[in-house]
N, CA, C and O atoms as a GROMACS GRO file, in nm:
protein
  560
    1UNK      N    1  -1.312  -1.835   0.135
    1UNK     CA    2  -1.391  -1.769   0.034
    1UNK      C    3  -1.310  -1.753  -0.095
    1UNK      O    4  -1.187  -1.751  -0.093
    2UNK      N    5  -1.380  -1.743  -0.204
    2UNK     CA    6  -1.316  -1.731  -0.334
    2UNK      C    7  -1.267  -1.589  -0.358
    2UNK      O    8  -1.321  -1.493  -0.303
    3UNK      N    9  -1.164  -1.577  -0.439
    3UNK     CA   10  -1.110  -1.447  -0.478
    3UNK      C   11  -1.206  -1.379  -0.574
    3UNK      O   12  -1.254  -1.442  -0.669
    4UNK      N   13  -1.236  -1.253  -0.551
    4UNK     CA   14  -1.323  -1.174  -0.637
    4UNK      C   15  -1.236  -1.095  -0.735
    4UNK      O   16  -1.170  -0.999  -0.694
    5UNK      N   17  -1.236  -1.133  -0.860
    5UNK     CA   18  -1.150  -1.068  -0.959
    5UNK      C   19  -1.197  -0.928  -0.997
    5UNK      O   20  -1.133  -0.861  -1.077
    6UNK      N   21  -1.308  -0.883  -0.941
    6UNK     CA   22  -1.356  -0.747  -0.966
    6UNK      C   23  -1.326  -0.652  -0.852
    6UNK      O   24  -1.380  -0.542  -0.848
    7UNK      N   25  -1.239  -0.692  -0.758
    7UNK     CA   26  -1.203  -0.599  -0.650
    7UNK      C   27  -1.118  -0.486  -0.707
    7UNK      O   28  -1.059  -0.499  -0.815
    8UNK      N   29  -1.113  -0.376  -0.636
    8UNK     CA   30  -1.047  -0.256  -0.686
    8UNK      C   31  -0.898  -0.278  -0.716
    8UNK      O   32  -0.846  -0.221  -0.812
    9UNK      N   33  -0.830  -0.359  -0.638
    9UNK     CA   34  -0.688  -0.382  -0.663
    9UNK      C   35  -0.666  -0.467  -0.788
    9UNK      O   36  -0.570  -0.445  -0.862
   10UNK      N   37  -0.753  -0.563  -0.812
   10UNK     CA   38  -0.745  -0.642  -0.935
   10UNK      C   39  -0.767  -0.551  -1.056
   10UNK      O   40  -0.702  -0.567  -1.159
   11UNK      N   41  -0.859  -0.456  -1.043
   11UNK     CA   42  -0.884  -0.361  -1.152
   11UNK      C   43  -0.762  -0.271  -1.175
   11UNK      O   44  -0.730  -0.240  -1.290
   12UNK      N   45  -0.695  -0.230  -1.069
   12UNK     CA   46  -0.572  -0.152  -1.084
   12UNK      C   47  -0.466  -0.234  -1.156
   12UNK      O   48  -0.399  -0.183  -1.247
   13UNK      N   49  -0.450  -0.359  -1.117
   13UNK     CA   50  -0.350  -0.445  -1.181
   13UNK      C   51  -0.379  -0.465  -1.330
   13UNK      O   52  -0.286  -0.476  -1.410
   14UNK      N   53  -0.507  -0.470  -1.367
   14UNK     CA   54  -0.544  -0.488  -1.508
   14UNK      C   55  -0.544  -0.356  -1.585
   14UNK      O   56  -0.564  -0.356  -1.707
   15UNK      N   57  -0.521  -0.246  -1.517
   15UNK     CA   58  -0.521  -0.115  -1.582
   15UNK      C   59  -0.659  -0.058  -1.604
   15UNK      O   60  -0.675   0.038  -1.680
   16UNK      N   61  -0.760  -0.115  -1.540
   16UNK     CA   62  -0.898  -0.066  -1.554
   16UNK      C   63  -0.926   0.052  -1.461
   16UNK      O   64  -1.022   0.126  -1.482
   17UNK      N   65  -0.843   0.069  -1.360
   17UNK     CA   66  -0.852   0.183  -1.269
   17UNK      C   67  -0.712   0.240  -1.253
   17UNK      O   68  -0.613   0.166  -1.259
   18UNK      N   69  -0.704   0.369  -1.233
   18UNK     CA   70  -0.574   0.431  -1.218
   18UNK      C   71  -0.530   0.428  -1.072
   18UNK      O   72  -0.611   0.412  -0.981
   19UNK      N   73  -0.401   0.444  -1.053
   19UNK     CA   74  -0.342   0.451  -0.919
   19UNK      C   75  -0.215   0.534  -0.929
   19UNK      O   76  -0.151   0.538  -1.034
   20UNK      N   77  -0.179   0.599  -0.820
   20UNK     CA   78  -0.055   0.675  -0.813
   20UNK      C   79   0.055   0.579  -0.769
   20UNK      O   80   0.082   0.564  -0.650
   21UNK      N   81   0.117   0.513  -0.867
   21UNK     CA   82   0.216   0.411  -0.839
   21UNK      C   83   0.349   0.475  -0.797
   21UNK      O   84   0.389   0.579  -0.848
   22UNK      N   85   0.414   0.408  -0.702
   22UNK     CA   86   0.546   0.455  -0.658
   22UNK      C   87   0.655   0.355  -0.692
   22UNK      O   88   0.772   0.391  -0.704
   23UNK      N   89   0.617   0.227  -0.708
   23UNK     CA   90   0.716   0.123  -0.735
   23UNK      C   91   0.644   0.002  -0.791
   23UNK      O   92   0.530  -0.028  -0.753
   24UNK      N   93   0.710  -0.067  -0.882
   24UNK     CA   94   0.660  -0.197  -0.928
   24UNK      C   95   0.774  -0.282  -0.977
   24UNK      O   96   0.874  -0.232  -1.029
   25UNK      N   97   0.757  -0.411  -0.959
   25UNK     CA   98   0.852  -0.508  -1.011
   25UNK      C   99   0.772  -0.625  -1.066
   25UNK      O  100   0.650  -0.614  -1.081
   26UNK      N  101   0.837  -0.736  -1.096
   26UNK     CA  102   0.768  -0.849  -1.157
   26UNK      C  103   0.662  -0.910  -1.066
   26UNK      O  104   0.568  -0.973  -1.115
   27UNK      N  105   0.676  -0.892  -0.934
   27UNK     CA  106   0.588  -0.960  -0.840
   27UNK      C  107   0.493  -0.869  -0.762
   27UNK      O  108   0.391  -0.916  -0.712
   28UNK      N  109   0.526  -0.740  -0.751
   28UNK     CA  110   0.450  -0.650  -0.664
   28UNK      C  111   0.429  -0.513  -0.727
   28UNK      O  112   0.497  -0.474  -0.822
   29UNK      N  113   0.332  -0.442  -0.670
   29UNK     CA  114   0.306  -0.303  -0.708
   29UNK      C  115   0.281  -0.225  -0.580
   29UNK      O  116   0.212  -0.274  -0.490
   30UNK      N  117   0.336  -0.104  -0.571
   30UNK     CA  118   0.313  -0.016  -0.457
   30UNK      C  119   0.252   0.114  -0.509
   30UNK      O  120   0.299   0.171  -0.607
   31UNK      N  121   0.147   0.160  -0.442
   31UNK     CA  122   0.077   0.282  -0.484
   31UNK      C  123   0.016   0.352  -0.364
   31UNK      O  124   0.001   0.293  -0.257
   32UNK      N  125  -0.020   0.479  -0.383
   32UNK     CA  126  -0.074   0.559  -0.275
   32UNK      C  127  -0.215   0.514  -0.240
   32UNK      O  128  -0.296   0.483  -0.328
   33UNK      N  129  -0.245   0.511  -0.110
   33UNK     CA  130  -0.380   0.483  -0.062
   33UNK      C  131  -0.465   0.607  -0.089
   33UNK      O  132  -0.425   0.717  -0.052
   34UNK      N  133  -0.581   0.591  -0.153
   34UNK     CA  134  -0.663   0.708  -0.186
   34UNK      C  135  -0.737   0.765  -0.065
   34UNK      O  136  -0.788   0.876  -0.069
   35UNK      N  137  -0.743   0.687   0.043
   35UNK     CA  138  -0.802   0.735   0.168
   35UNK      C  139  -0.697   0.722   0.278
   35UNK      O  140  -0.712   0.640   0.370
   36UNK      N  141  -0.591   0.802   0.269
   36UNK     CA  142  -0.477   0.785   0.360
   36UNK      C  143  -0.508   0.820   0.504
   36UNK      O  144  -0.587   0.909   0.534
   37UNK      N  145  -0.443   0.746   0.592
   37UNK     CA  146  -0.453   0.773   0.736
   37UNK      C  147  -0.342   0.866   0.782
   37UNK      O  148  -0.344   0.913   0.896
   38UNK      N  149  -0.245   0.893   0.694
   38UNK     CA  150  -0.133   0.983   0.722
   38UNK      C  151  -0.069   1.020   0.590
   38UNK      O  152  -0.097   0.959   0.487
   39UNK      N  153   0.016   1.121   0.592
   39UNK     CA  154   0.089   1.160   0.473
   39UNK      C  155   0.183   1.047   0.432
   39UNK      O  156   0.257   0.994   0.515
   40UNK      N  157   0.180   1.010   0.306
   40UNK     CA  158   0.269   0.905   0.256
   40UNK      C  159   0.213   0.764   0.268
   40UNK      O  160   0.285   0.668   0.238
   41UNK      N  161   0.088   0.749   0.310
   41UNK     CA  162   0.026   0.616   0.326
   41UNK      C  163   0.025   0.546   0.190
   41UNK      O  164  -0.037   0.591   0.095
   42UNK      N  165   0.097   0.434   0.185
   42UNK     CA  166   0.117   0.358   0.062
   42UNK      C  167   0.072   0.214   0.081
   42UNK      O  168   0.076   0.162   0.192
   43UNK      N  169   0.028   0.152  -0.026
   43UNK     CA  170  -0.013   0.011  -0.024
   43UNK      C  171   0.081  -0.071  -0.111
   43UNK      O  172   0.129  -0.024  -0.214
   44UNK      N  173   0.107  -0.194  -0.069
   44UNK     CA  174   0.186  -0.289  -0.148
   44UNK      C  175   0.098  -0.412  -0.170
   44UNK      O  176   0.042  -0.468  -0.076
   45UNK      N  177   0.087  -0.453  -0.297
   45UNK     CA  178   0.007  -0.570  -0.332
   45UNK      C  179   0.087  -0.664  -0.421
   45UNK      O  180   0.177  -0.621  -0.493
   46UNK      N  181   0.053  -0.793  -0.416
   46UNK     CA  182   0.115  -0.885  -0.513
   46UNK      C  183   0.042  -0.874  -0.647
   46UNK      O  184  -0.075  -0.836  -0.652
   47UNK      N  185   0.111  -0.905  -0.754
   47UNK     CA  186   0.049  -0.902  -0.888
   47UNK      C  187  -0.047  -1.019  -0.910
   47UNK      O  188  -0.129  -1.015  -1.001
   48UNK      N  189  -0.037  -1.121  -0.827
   48UNK     CA  190  -0.122  -1.240  -0.844
   48UNK      C  191  -0.252  -1.225  -0.765
   48UNK      O  192  -0.260  -1.146  -0.671
   49UNK      N  193  -0.351  -1.301  -0.805
   49UNK     CA  194  -0.482  -1.301  -0.740
   49UNK      C  195  -0.475  -1.379  -0.610
   49UNK      O  196  -0.488  -1.502  -0.609
   50UNK      N  197  -0.455  -1.309  -0.500
   50UNK     CA  198  -0.445  -1.371  -0.368
   50UNK      C  199  -0.536  -1.293  -0.274
   50UNK      O  200  -0.521  -1.172  -0.259
   51UNK      N  201  -0.630  -1.360  -0.211
   51UNK     CA  202  -0.729  -1.295  -0.125
   51UNK      C  203  -0.669  -1.237   0.002
   51UNK      O  204  -0.699  -1.124   0.040
   52UNK      N  205  -0.584  -1.316   0.070
   52UNK     CA  206  -0.528  -1.270   0.197
   52UNK      C  207  -0.399  -1.346   0.229
   52UNK      O  208  -0.351  -1.426   0.149
   53UNK      N  209  -0.345  -1.320   0.345
   53UNK     CA  210  -0.216  -1.379   0.383
   53UNK      C  211  -0.223  -1.532   0.392
   53UNK      O  212  -0.122  -1.600   0.373
   54UNK      N  213  -0.341  -1.586   0.419
   54UNK     CA  214  -0.356  -1.730   0.434
   54UNK      C  215  -0.356  -1.802   0.299
   54UNK      O  216  -0.328  -1.922   0.291
   55UNK      N  217  -0.388  -1.729   0.192
   55UNK     CA  218  -0.392  -1.787   0.058
   55UNK      C  219  -0.261  -1.770  -0.017
   55UNK      O  220  -0.241  -1.832  -0.122
   56UNK      N  221  -0.171  -1.687   0.035
   56UNK     CA  222  -0.046  -1.656  -0.034
   56UNK      C  223   0.060  -1.763  -0.007
   56UNK      O  224   0.064  -1.825   0.099
   57UNK      N  225   0.144  -1.781  -0.106
   57UNK     CA  226   0.258  -1.871  -0.086
   57UNK      C  227   0.369  -1.795  -0.012
   57UNK      O  228   0.365  -1.672  -0.004
   58UNK      N  229   0.466  -1.867   0.040
   58UNK     CA  230   0.577  -1.802   0.108
   58UNK      C  231   0.658  -1.717   0.010
   58UNK      O  232   0.713  -1.614   0.048
   59UNK      N  233   0.666  -1.759  -0.113
   59UNK     CA  234   0.737  -1.681  -0.215
   59UNK      C  235   0.665  -1.548  -0.240
   59UNK      O  236   0.729  -1.443  -0.250
   60UNK      N  237   0.532  -1.554  -0.251
   60UNK     CA  238   0.454  -1.430  -0.270
   60UNK      C  239   0.468  -1.337  -0.150
   60UNK      O  240   0.484  -1.216  -0.167
   61UNK      N  241   0.462  -1.394  -0.031
   61UNK     CA  242   0.476  -1.312   0.090
   61UNK      C  243   0.615  -1.249   0.098
   61UNK      O  244   0.629  -1.133   0.136
   62UNK      N  245   0.716  -1.325   0.063
   62UNK     CA  246   0.853  -1.272   0.066
   62UNK      C  247   0.868  -1.157  -0.032
   62UNK      O  248   0.933  -1.057  -0.001
   63UNK      N  249   0.809  -1.169  -0.149
   63UNK     CA  250   0.816  -1.061  -0.248
   63UNK      C  251   0.747  -0.936  -0.194
   63UNK      O  252   0.799  -0.825  -0.207
   64UNK      N  253   0.632  -0.954  -0.133
   64UNK     CA  254   0.559  -0.839  -0.077
   64UNK      C  255   0.639  -0.773   0.034
   64UNK      O  256   0.651  -0.650   0.037
   65UNK      N  257   0.692  -0.852   0.125
   65UNK     CA  258   0.767  -0.793   0.238
   65UNK      C  259   0.894  -0.723   0.188
   65UNK      O  260   0.932  -0.620   0.243
   66UNK      N  261   0.958  -0.777   0.087
   66UNK     CA  262   1.074  -0.709   0.030
   66UNK      C  263   1.036  -0.572  -0.024
   66UNK      O  264   1.110  -0.475  -0.005
   67UNK      N  265   0.923  -0.563  -0.091
   67UNK     CA  266   0.876  -0.434  -0.142
   67UNK      C  267   0.832  -0.343  -0.030
   67UNK      O  268   0.857  -0.222  -0.035
   68UNK      N  269   0.768  -0.398   0.073
   68UNK     CA  270   0.729  -0.318   0.190
   68UNK      C  271   0.854  -0.252   0.251
   68UNK      O  272   0.852  -0.134   0.283
   69UNK      N  273   0.960  -0.330   0.266
   69UNK     CA  274   1.083  -0.275   0.324
   69UNK      C  275   1.141  -0.165   0.235
   69UNK      O  276   1.175  -0.057   0.284
   70UNK      N  277   1.153  -0.192   0.106
   70UNK     CA  278   1.212  -0.096   0.012
   70UNK      C  279   1.132   0.034   0.008
   70UNK      O  280   1.188   0.143   0.020
   71UNK      N  281   1.001   0.024  -0.007
   71UNK     CA  282   0.916   0.143  -0.015
   71UNK      C  283   0.906   0.210   0.121
   71UNK      O  284   0.899   0.333   0.129
   72UNK      N  285   0.904   0.132   0.228
   72UNK     CA  286   0.897   0.188   0.363
   72UNK      C  287   1.018   0.274   0.395
   72UNK      O  288   1.003   0.383   0.451
   73UNK      N  289   1.136   0.228   0.360
   73UNK     CA  290   1.258   0.306   0.382
   73UNK      C  291   1.250   0.437   0.303
   73UNK      O  292   1.284   0.543   0.355
   74UNK      N  293   1.205   0.428   0.178
   74UNK     CA  294   1.194   0.548   0.095
   74UNK      C  295   1.089   0.645   0.150
   74UNK      O  296   1.110   0.766   0.150
   75UNK      N  297   0.977   0.592   0.197
   75UNK     CA  298   0.872   0.678   0.252
   75UNK      C  299   0.919   0.749   0.378
   75UNK      O  300   0.888   0.866   0.400
   76UNK      N  301   0.995   0.678   0.462
   76UNK     CA  302   1.048   0.743   0.583
   76UNK      C  303   1.140   0.859   0.544
   76UNK      O  304   1.134   0.965   0.605
   77UNK      N  305   1.225   0.838   0.444
   77UNK     CA  306   1.313   0.945   0.397
   77UNK      C  307   1.233   1.059   0.336
   77UNK      O  308   1.256   1.176   0.367
   78UNK      N  309   1.140   1.024   0.249
   78UNK     CA  310   1.063   1.124   0.174
   78UNK      C  311   0.984   1.217   0.265
   78UNK      O  312   0.968   1.335   0.234
   79UNK      N  313   0.936   1.165   0.376
   79UNK     CA  314   0.850   1.244   0.464
   79UNK      C  315   0.914   1.274   0.600
   79UNK      O  316   0.846   1.319   0.692
   80UNK      N  317   1.044   1.248   0.611
   80UNK     CA  318   1.117   1.272   0.736
   80UNK      C  319   1.040   1.215   0.856
   80UNK      O  320   1.021   1.283   0.957
   81UNK      N  321   0.997   1.090   0.842
   81UNK     CA  322   0.918   1.024   0.946
   81UNK      C  323   1.006   0.977   1.061
   81UNK      O  324   1.124   0.946   1.043
   82UNK      N  325   0.947   0.971   1.179
   82UNK     CA  326   1.015   0.921   1.299
   82UNK      C  327   1.003   0.769   1.311
   82UNK      O  328   1.082   0.706   1.381
   83UNK      N  329   0.906   0.713   1.244
   83UNK     CA  330   0.882   0.569   1.253
   83UNK      C  331   0.790   0.525   1.141
   83UNK      O  332   0.758   0.603   1.051
   84UNK      N  333   0.747   0.400   1.149
   84UNK     CA  334   0.664   0.343   1.043
   84UNK      C  335   0.570   0.240   1.104
   84UNK      O  336   0.610   0.158   1.186
   85UNK      N  337   0.444   0.245   1.062
   85UNK     CA  338   0.350   0.138   1.095
   85UNK      C  339   0.326   0.060   0.967
   85UNK      O  340   0.294   0.116   0.863
   86UNK      N  341   0.342  -0.072   0.976
   86UNK     CA  342   0.308  -0.162   0.867
   86UNK      C  343   0.189  -0.244   0.915
   86UNK      O  344   0.195  -0.308   1.020
   87UNK      N  345   0.080  -0.239   0.838
   87UNK     CA  346  -0.045  -0.304   0.879
   87UNK      C  347  -0.090  -0.399   0.769
   87UNK      O  348  -0.080  -0.367   0.650
   88UNK      N  349  -0.137  -0.515   0.809
   88UNK     CA  350  -0.190  -0.612   0.714
   88UNK      C  351  -0.310  -0.681   0.782
   88UNK      O  352  -0.294  -0.743   0.887
   89UNK      N  353  -0.428  -0.670   0.722
   89UNK     CA  354  -0.552  -0.724   0.782
   89UNK      C  355  -0.608  -0.836   0.695
   89UNK      O  356  -0.588  -0.838   0.574
   90UNK      N  357  -0.678  -0.930   0.760
   90UNK     CA  358  -0.734  -1.046   0.690
   90UNK      C  359  -0.878  -1.070   0.727
   90UNK      O  360  -0.913  -1.083   0.844
   91UNK      N  361  -0.962  -1.077   0.624
   91UNK     CA  362  -1.106  -1.099   0.635
   91UNK      C  363  -1.174  -0.981   0.705
   91UNK      O  364  -1.109  -0.903   0.775
   92UNK      N  365  -1.304  -0.970   0.687
   92UNK     CA  366  -1.380  -0.856   0.738
   92UNK      C  367  -1.365  -0.842   0.890
   92UNK      O  368  -1.351  -0.731   0.940
   93UNK      N  369  -1.369  -0.953   0.960
   93UNK     CA  370  -1.357  -0.947   1.106
   93UNK      C  371  -1.220  -0.898   1.150
   93UNK      O  372  -1.205  -0.847   1.261
   94UNK      N  373  -1.121  -0.912   1.064
   94UNK     CA  374  -0.986  -0.865   1.093
   94UNK      C  375  -0.960  -0.725   1.041
   94UNK      O  376  -0.850  -0.672   1.059
   95UNK      N  377  -1.059  -0.663   0.978
   95UNK     CA  378  -1.046  -0.527   0.930
   95UNK      C  379  -1.015  -0.515   0.781
   95UNK      O  380  -0.997  -0.404   0.731
   96UNK      N  381  -1.010  -0.628   0.709
   96UNK     CA  382  -0.983  -0.622   0.565
   96UNK      C  383  -1.106  -0.568   0.493
   96UNK      O  384  -1.218  -0.612   0.517
   97UNK      N  385  -1.084  -0.471   0.405
   97UNK     CA  386  -1.193  -0.410   0.329
   97UNK      C  387  -1.185  -0.450   0.182
   97UNK      O  388  -1.287  -0.483   0.121
   98UNK      N  389  -1.065  -0.449   0.125
   98UNK     CA  390  -1.044  -0.494  -0.013
   98UNK      C  391  -0.984  -0.634  -0.003
   98UNK      O  392  -0.881  -0.654   0.061
   99UNK      N  393  -1.049  -0.730  -0.067
   99UNK     CA  394  -1.011  -0.869  -0.051
   99UNK      C  395  -0.911  -0.914  -0.158
   99UNK      O  396  -0.935  -1.008  -0.234
  100UNK      N  397  -0.800  -0.844  -0.159
  100UNK     CA  398  -0.678  -0.877  -0.233
  100UNK      C  399  -0.568  -0.847  -0.133
  100UNK      O  400  -0.564  -0.738  -0.076
  101UNK      N  401  -0.479  -0.941  -0.112
  101UNK     CA  402  -0.372  -0.924  -0.014
  101UNK      C  403  -0.305  -0.787  -0.031
  101UNK      O  404  -0.267  -0.750  -0.142
  102UNK      N  405  -0.291  -0.714   0.078
  102UNK     CA  406  -0.222  -0.585   0.072
  102UNK      C  407  -0.164  -0.549   0.207
  102UNK      O  408  -0.213  -0.589   0.313
  103UNK      N  409  -0.057  -0.471   0.200
  103UNK     CA  410   0.013  -0.423   0.317
  103UNK      C  411   0.008  -0.271   0.316
  103UNK      O  412   0.033  -0.208   0.213
  104UNK      N  413  -0.024  -0.212   0.430
  104UNK     CA  414  -0.024  -0.067   0.446
  104UNK      C  415   0.111  -0.023   0.500
  104UNK      O  416   0.162  -0.080   0.596
  105UNK      N  417   0.170   0.078   0.437
  105UNK     CA  418   0.292   0.141   0.485
  105UNK      C  419   0.251   0.281   0.529
  105UNK      O  420   0.207   0.362   0.447
  106UNK      N  421   0.267   0.311   0.658
  106UNK     CA  422   0.221   0.440   0.710
  106UNK      C  423   0.333   0.509   0.789
  106UNK      O  424   0.362   0.470   0.902
  107UNK      N  425   0.395   0.611   0.728
  107UNK     CA  426   0.496   0.688   0.802
  107UNK      C  427   0.434   0.750   0.927
  107UNK      O  428   0.317   0.789   0.927
  108UNK      N  429   0.514   0.757   1.033
  108UNK     CA  430   0.462   0.809   1.161
  108UNK      C  431   0.557   0.913   1.218
  108UNK      O  432   0.678   0.910   1.194
  109UNK      N  433   0.499   1.005   1.294
  109UNK     CA  434   0.574   1.112   1.358
  109UNK      C  435   0.535   1.116   1.505
  109UNK      O  436   0.419   1.095   1.541
  110UNK      N  437   0.634   1.142   1.590
  110UNK     CA  438   0.610   1.149   1.734
  110UNK      C  439   0.494   1.244   1.763
  110UNK      O  440   0.488   1.355   1.711
  111UNK      N  441   0.401   1.198   1.847
  111UNK     CA  442   0.290   1.281   1.890
  111UNK      C  443   0.176   1.296   1.792
  111UNK      O  444   0.080   1.367   1.821
  112UNK      N  445   0.184   1.232   1.674
  112UNK     CA  446   0.077   1.243   1.575
  112UNK      C  447   0.006   1.108   1.560
  112UNK      O  448   0.066   1.012   1.513
  113UNK      N  449  -0.119   1.101   1.600
  113UNK     CA  450  -0.193   0.975   1.582
  113UNK      C  451  -0.231   0.955   1.436
  113UNK      O  452  -0.236   1.050   1.358
  114UNK      N  453  -0.257   0.832   1.399
  114UNK     CA  454  -0.308   0.803   1.266
  114UNK      C  455  -0.450   0.858   1.254
  114UNK      O  456  -0.525   0.861   1.351
  115UNK      N  457  -0.484   0.901   1.135
  115UNK     CA  458  -0.621   0.941   1.109
  115UNK      C  459  -0.710   0.818   1.104
  115UNK      O  460  -0.660   0.705   1.096
  116UNK      N  461  -0.841   0.837   1.107
  116UNK     CA  462  -0.933   0.722   1.101
  116UNK      C  463  -0.929   0.654   0.964
  116UNK      O  464  -0.908   0.718   0.862
  117UNK      N  465  -0.950   0.525   0.964
  117UNK     CA  466  -0.950   0.448   0.840
  117UNK      C  467  -1.071   0.487   0.755
  117UNK      O  468  -1.183   0.497   0.805
  118UNK      N  469  -1.046   0.507   0.626
  118UNK     CA  470  -1.154   0.534   0.532
  118UNK      C  471  -1.230   0.663   0.555
  118UNK      O  472  -1.346   0.674   0.513
  119UNK      N  473  -1.170   0.761   0.621
  119UNK     CA  474  -1.241   0.883   0.657
  119UNK      C  475  -1.275   0.970   0.536
  119UNK      O  476  -1.388   1.014   0.521
  120UNK      N  477  -1.176   0.993   0.449
  120UNK     CA  478  -1.203   1.078   0.332
  120UNK      C  479  -1.100   1.050   0.223
  120UNK      O  480  -0.988   1.007   0.250
  121UNK      N  481  -1.141   1.078   0.101
  121UNK     CA  482  -1.051   1.060  -0.013
  121UNK      C  483  -0.960   1.181  -0.024
  121UNK      O  484  -1.003   1.295  -0.006
  122UNK      N  485  -0.834   1.155  -0.054
  122UNK     CA  486  -0.736   1.262  -0.073
  122UNK      C  487  -0.748   1.315  -0.215
  122UNK      O  488  -0.787   1.242  -0.306
  123UNK      N  489  -0.714   1.441  -0.233
  123UNK     CA  490  -0.715   1.502  -0.366
  123UNK      C  491  -0.607   1.437  -0.453
  123UNK      O  492  -0.498   1.408  -0.404
  124UNK      N  493  -0.637   1.413  -0.580
  124UNK     CA  494  -0.541   1.349  -0.671
  124UNK      C  495  -0.408   1.421  -0.679
  124UNK      O  496  -0.304   1.356  -0.688
  125UNK      N  497  -0.407   1.554  -0.676
  125UNK     CA  498  -0.282   1.628  -0.687
  125UNK      C  499  -0.193   1.606  -0.564
  125UNK      O  500  -0.070   1.608  -0.575
  126UNK      N  501  -0.254   1.586  -0.448
  126UNK     CA  502  -0.176   1.557  -0.326
  126UNK      C  503  -0.117   1.417  -0.336
  126UNK      O  504   0.000   1.396  -0.304
  127UNK      N  505  -0.197   1.321  -0.382
  127UNK     CA  506  -0.147   1.184  -0.399
  127UNK      C  507  -0.033   1.180  -0.500
  127UNK      O  508   0.066   1.111  -0.479
  128UNK      N  509  -0.048   1.255  -0.609
  128UNK     CA  510   0.056   1.258  -0.712
  128UNK      C  511   0.186   1.317  -0.655
  128UNK      O  512   0.294   1.266  -0.682
  129UNK      N  513   0.175   1.424  -0.578
  129UNK     CA  514   0.294   1.486  -0.518
  129UNK      C  515   0.360   1.392  -0.418
  129UNK      O  516   0.483   1.381  -0.415
  130UNK      N  517   0.280   1.324  -0.336
  130UNK     CA  518   0.336   1.230  -0.238
  130UNK      C  519   0.402   1.111  -0.308
  130UNK      O  520   0.507   1.063  -0.264
  131UNK      N  521   0.340   1.063  -0.414
  131UNK     CA  522   0.399   0.952  -0.490
  131UNK      C  523   0.534   0.994  -0.548
  131UNK      O  524   0.629   0.916  -0.546
  132UNK      N  525   0.542   1.115  -0.598
  132UNK     CA  526   0.667   1.163  -0.656
  132UNK      C  527   0.776   1.173  -0.550
  132UNK      O  528   0.892   1.142  -0.578
  133UNK      N  529   0.742   1.215  -0.430
  133UNK     CA  530   0.840   1.222  -0.321
  133UNK      C  531   0.898   1.085  -0.291
  133UNK      O  532   1.019   1.071  -0.270
  134UNK      N  533   0.812   0.983  -0.290
  134UNK     CA  534   0.860   0.847  -0.261
  134UNK      C  535   0.944   0.796  -0.378
  134UNK      O  536   1.048   0.735  -0.356
  135UNK      N  537   0.901   0.820  -0.502
  135UNK     CA  538   0.980   0.777  -0.618
  135UNK      C  539   1.118   0.842  -0.617
  135UNK      O  540   1.218   0.777  -0.648
  136UNK      N  541   1.125   0.968  -0.580
  136UNK     CA  542   1.256   1.036  -0.573
  136UNK      C  543   1.343   0.974  -0.465
  136UNK      O  544   1.463   0.956  -0.485
  137UNK      N  545   1.285   0.941  -0.351
  137UNK     CA  546   1.362   0.878  -0.243
  137UNK      C  547   1.407   0.738  -0.284
  137UNK      O  548   1.516   0.696  -0.245
  138UNK      N  549   1.328   0.667  -0.362
  138UNK     CA  550   1.368   0.535  -0.411
  138UNK      C  551   1.487   0.546  -0.507
  138UNK      O  552   1.569   0.454  -0.516
  139UNK      N  553   1.496   0.657  -0.578
  139UNK     CA  554   1.602   0.674  -0.676
  139UNK      C  555   1.737   0.707  -0.614
  139UNK      O  556   1.840   0.700  -0.681
  140UNK      N  557   1.738   0.744  -0.485
  140UNK     CA  558   1.864   0.781  -0.419
  140UNK      C  559   1.951   0.661  -0.393
  140UNK      O  560   2.060   0.674  -0.338
   0.00000   0.00000   0.00000
């Protein structure tokens, strides 16, 4: 299927929609998920128009995974997490909802299950505070 340039992540990249960004470089952007499944739930996307993992080049995937690792380490520190779930879905049957390649970074704690996907939107002030915690951990 063709890439839809009006998806929400493309709009964030163009500055048409806001996001609580935690990290960006020449190839990737990381920002808070507005419907988090846990505290610190962050998304990493490539700056290029790529629908899913099958459409991405190895260079694009490497850039994304490098950012996933960097932001994941910071998120674990920021939220004193016991572990981390990294999730990446492709196409509707695979659970993909936004059709721009993205990776979920979800800090985890022993005995705490993930919340349901897409259950509710988080308050902007909570997202801003969580983003700041991750940015501070990245600065260490």
